[in-house]
C-alpha positions as CSV (number, residue, x, y, z in Angstrom):
1,M,35.1,19.6,10.6
2,P,32.2,17.3,9.2
3,N,29.6,15.7,11.6
4,K,28.8,13.3,12.1
5,L,26.9,11.6,9.1
6,Y,29.2,13.5,6.7
7,Q,31.9,11.2,8.3
8,E,29.5,7.8,7.1
9,I,29.1,8.5,3.8
10,I,32.8,9.5,2.5
11,G,33.0,6.3,4.9
12,L,30.7,3.8,1.8
13,S,31.9,2.7,-0.4
14,D,30.5,3.6,-4.3
15,E,29.0,0.2,-4.1
16,E,26.9,1.0,-1.0
17,L,26.2,4.8,-1.9
18,E,24.9,3.4,-5.5
19,K,23.0,0.9,-3.0
20,Q,21.7,3.1,0.1
21,I,20.7,5.7,-2.9
22,V,17.8,2.7,-4.5
23,D,18.0,1.7,-0.4
24,N,16.2,5.1,0.3
25,K,14.1,5.7,-3.0
26,V,11.8,2.8,-2.1
27,K,11.9,4.7,1.7
28,L,10.8,7.8,0.3
29,Q,7.9,6.2,-2.2
30,R,6.8,4.7,0.3
31,L,7.5,7.5,2.9
32,R,5.1,9.3,0.9
33,F,3.2,6.4,0.2
34,N,2.0,5.7,3.7
35,H,1.5,9.7,4.4
36,T,-1.0,10.2,0.9
37,I,-3.2,7.5,2.9
38,S,-3.2,7.9,6.8
39,P,-0.9,11.9,7.6
40,L,2.6,10.6,9.1
41,E,3.3,12.2,12.6
42,N,6.4,13.3,11.8
43,P,5.9,14.6,7.9
44,N,9.5,15.5,7.8
45,V,11.4,12.2,7.8
46,L,10.4,13.4,3.9
47,G,12.1,15.6,3.3
48,E,14.9,13.8,5.9
49,T,15.7,11.4,3.8
50,R,15.0,13.3,0.7
51,R,18.2,15.3,1.9
52,Y,19.8,12.2,2.8
53,I,18.8,10.9,-0.8
54,A,21.1,14.2,-1.9
55,R,24.0,14.1,0.2
56,L,24.9,10.8,-1.3
57,K,24.5,11.7,-4.7
58,T,27.3,14.9,-4.6
59,E,29.5,11.9,-2.7
60,L,29.5,9.9,-5.4
61,K,29.5,12.6,-8.2
62,K,31.8,13.8,-6.1
63,R,34.0,11.0,-6.7
64,E,33.6,10.5,-10.4
65,L,34.4,14.1,-11.0
66,S,37.8,13.2,-8.9
67,K,37.9,10.0,-11.0
C-alpha cells in the first residue's frame, strides 16, 4: 500500500510534476547555499528534498514510458 506522499505524487498532472521538480530544485539550491554559509538546524532536509525530486522524476518517467 503506497504511503501518503506517493499518493500525492500520483495525483499530480504531468505539468504539475514538472513544476514541482523545478520548484524543489530551486529550493534545494537555496538550502545548499544557506547550509554553506551557516549550518542548517536540520541538515537532513537536504537529503529529503533530493529524494523527493527523485520520486517526482521517477513518476514522470514512468508516465512517459507508459504512453
